[in-house]
C-alpha positions as a Markdown table, in Angstrom:
| # | Residue | x | y | z |
|---|---|---|---|---|
| 1 | Met | 50.1 | 32.6 | 116.5 |
| 2 | Glu | 49.4 | 29.4 | 117.7 |
| 3 | Ser | 49.7 | 28.1 | 114.2 |
| 4 | Leu | 52.7 | 30.2 | 113.4 |
| 5 | Leu | 54.7 | 28.4 | 116.6 |
| 6 | Ser | 53.2 | 24.9 | 116.2 |
| 7 | Gly | 55.3 | 24.9 | 112.8 |
| 8 | Arg | 58.2 | 25.2 | 114.7 |
| 9 | Arg | 60.4 | 21.6 | 114.6 |
| 10 | Val | 63.4 | 20.9 | 117.1 |
| 11 | Glu | 65.6 | 18.9 | 114.4 |
| 12 | Leu | 67.5 | 16.5 | 117.3 |
| 13 | Val | 71.5 | 15.9 | 116.3 |
| 14 | Asp | 72.6 | 12.2 | 116.5 |
| 15 | Leu | 76.1 | 11.3 | 118.3 |
| 16 | Gly | 77.4 | 10.8 | 115.3 |
| 17 | Thr | 77.3 | 14.2 | 113.5 |
| 18 | Val | 78.2 | 16.3 | 117.2 |
| 19 | Thr | 81.5 | 14.2 | 117.3 |
| 20 | Gln | 82.1 | 15.4 | 113.7 |
| 21 | Tyr | 81.7 | 19.0 | 114.6 |
| 22 | Val | 83.6 | 18.4 | 117.7 |
| 23 | Glu | 86.9 | 16.5 | 116.4 |
| 24 | Gly | 87.0 | 19.3 | 113.3 |
| 25 | Leu | 86.4 | 22.3 | 116.3 |
| 26 | His | 89.6 | 20.4 | 118.0 |
| 27 | Ser | 91.7 | 20.3 | 115.0 |
| 28 | Leu | 91.0 | 23.4 | 113.7 |
| 29 | Leu | 92.1 | 24.7 | 117.0 |
| 30 | Met | 95.3 | 22.7 | 117.6 |
| 31 | Glu | 96.6 | 23.6 | 114.7 |
| 32 | Ser | 95.6 | 27.5 | 114.5 |
| 33 | Thr | 97.9 | 30.4 | 115.6 |
| 34 | Leu | 96.7 | 32.3 | 119.1 |
| 35 | Ala | 95.3 | 35.0 | 117.2 |
| 36 | Glu | 93.0 | 32.4 | 114.9 |
| 37 | Arg | 92.3 | 31.2 | 118.1 |
| 38 | Lys | 91.2 | 34.1 | 119.9 |
| 39 | Ser | 89.4 | 35.0 | 116.5 |
| 40 | Phe | 87.5 | 32.0 | 116.6 |
| 41 | Ile | 86.2 | 31.8 | 119.8 |
| 42 | Lys | 85.3 | 35.8 | 119.8 |
| 43 | Ser | 83.1 | 34.7 | 117.0 |
| 44 | Phe | 80.2 | 32.8 | 119.0 |
| 45 | Ile | 80.9 | 34.1 | 123.1 |
| 46 | Lys | 78.5 | 36.6 | 123.5 |
| 47 | Glu | 79.2 | 37.9 | 126.7 |
| 48 | Val | 81.1 | 36.8 | 129.8 |
| 49 | Arg | 79.7 | 37.7 | 133.3 |
| 50 | Val | 82.0 | 37.1 | 135.9 |
| 51 | Thr | 80.7 | 37.3 | 140.2 |
| 52 | Asp | 81.9 | 36.5 | 143.0 |
| 53 | Ser | 81.8 | 33.3 | 143.0 |
| 54 | Glu | 81.4 | 32.3 | 139.2 |
| 55 | Val | 81.2 | 33.1 | 135.8 |
| 56 | Val | 78.4 | 33.3 | 133.2 |
| 57 | Leu | 78.9 | 32.2 | 129.6 |
| 58 | Asn | 76.5 | 33.4 | 126.9 |
| 59 | Tyr | 77.4 | 31.7 | 123.6 |
| 60 | Thr | 76.1 | 30.3 | 120.6 |
| 61 | Ile | 77.5 | 26.6 | 119.2 |
| 62 | Pro | 79.4 | 27.0 | 115.9 |
| 63 | Met | 78.0 | 25.0 | 113.4 |
| 64 | Pro | 79.6 | 24.6 | 109.9 |
| 65 | Pro | 76.8 | 24.9 | 107.3 |
| 66 | Gly | 75.5 | 21.7 | 105.8 |
| 67 | Glu | 77.8 | 19.0 | 104.9 |
| 68 | Leu | 81.7 | 19.3 | 106.5 |
| 69 | Ser | 84.0 | 19.8 | 103.1 |
| 70 | Gln | 87.7 | 20.8 | 103.3 |
| 71 | Glu | 89.3 | 22.9 | 100.5 |
| 72 | Arg | 92.9 | 23.9 | 99.3 |
| 73 | Leu | 93.2 | 25.7 | 96.8 |
| 74 | Gly | 97.3 | 26.7 | 96.3 |
| 75 | Val | 98.3 | 30.7 | 96.0 |
| 76 | Pro | 99.1 | 31.8 | 93.2 |
| 77 | Pro | 102.9 | 33.4 | 92.6 |
| 78 | Ile | 102.9 | 37.3 | 92.8 |
| 79 | Val | 105.8 | 38.8 | 91.5 |
| 80 | His | 106.8 | 42.0 | 91.9 |
| 81 | Tyr | 108.7 | 44.2 | 89.9 |
| 82 | Gly | 111.2 | 46.8 | 90.6 |
| 83 | Gly | 110.5 | 50.2 | 91.4 |
| 84 | Arg | 109.7 | 51.9 | 95.0 |
């Protein structure tokens, strides 16, 4: 058990990487619709507990896999032919 636990390592993220993620999340939230924002936030908020004087959030930090990349593809034309 000790050997399994000793093999775990924590990777520290540099400030530049965190800044990139924050900027990406900020632009995503600013450009999204309200429904998209709610869906995104629900994807990482696990629990919200409200007591008399405080609110406790349990969440995971959304981190993009690997390198940040963006791909834009055109929507193919769709032709509807008559009939009901």
